C-alpha positions in Angstrom: 7.3 14.5 -12.7 3.2 14.4 -14.9 0.4 13.4 -13.9 -0.6 11.0 -16.7 2.9 9.3 -15.6 1.1 8.5 -11.8 -0.6 5.5 -12.0 -4.2 5.2 -11.0 -3.4 3.6 -7.9 -0.8 6.1 -7.0 -2.8 8.5 -7.0 -5.7 7.2 -4.8 -3.0 6.8 -2.3 -2.7 10.3 -3.1 -6.4 11.1 -1.7 -4.6 9.3 1.6 -3.5 12.6 4.2 -0.8 10.9 5.5 0.1 13.0 8.7 -3.8 12.2 9.4 -2.8 8.5 8.8 -0.2 8.8 10.7 -0.8 10.6 14.0 -3.8 7.9 14.1 -1.8 5.2 14.5 0.5 6.9 16.7 -2.7 8.3 19.4 -3.4 4.1 18.7 -0.2 3.3 18.9 -0.6 0.3 16.1 3.2 0.0 15.2 4.9 -0.3 18.4 5.4 -4.0 18.0 6.1 -4.7 14.0 7.7 -7.2 12.1 8.8 -6.1 8.8 5.0 -4.7 8.0 4.1 -1.0 9.4 0.5 0.5 9.9 1.2 2.6 6.3 2.9 -0.4 4.3 -0.4 -2.9 5.8 -3.0 -0.6 4.6 -1.7 0.5 0.5 -1.5 -3.6 0.4 -5.2 -4.8 1.9 -6.3 -1.5 -1.0 -4.1 -3.0 -4.2 -5.9 -6.2 -3.3 -9.2 -4.9 -3.2 -8.5 -2.5 -6.6 -6.9 -5.4 -8.2 -9.6 -8.8 -6.8 -6.8 -10.5 -5.7 -7.5 -13.1 -4.3 -4.7 -14.9 -2.8 -1.2 -13.8 -1.1 0.8 -15.4 -4.3 -1.5 -12.6 -6.2 -0.8 -10.0 -3.2 2.8 -10.4 -3.8 3.5 -11.0 -7.2 1.0 -7.8 -8.9 3.3 -5.6 -5.5 6.2 -6.3 -7.1 4.8 -5.8 -10.8 3.6 -2.8 -9.8 7.5 -1.9 -8.4 9.1 -3.4 -11.4 10.1 -6.1 -10.8 9.8 -9.7 -12.1 7.2 -12.1 -10.5 9.0 -15.1 -9.0 
């Protein structure tokens, strides 16, 4: 896939070292009691919220669905 087909949001996520992030999560045992959402998913959601200027959970949910090509409810 060419770089022009990757969204700006995806490009920003590629700047985060996933191995370093996973190491920090493991060191702090952050995912120990997760129920459906892990630390990486939480980070991505919070970054999306900031970039999109979302003001509600519905904004976040619909925006992430849209980014994945799923129609909003």
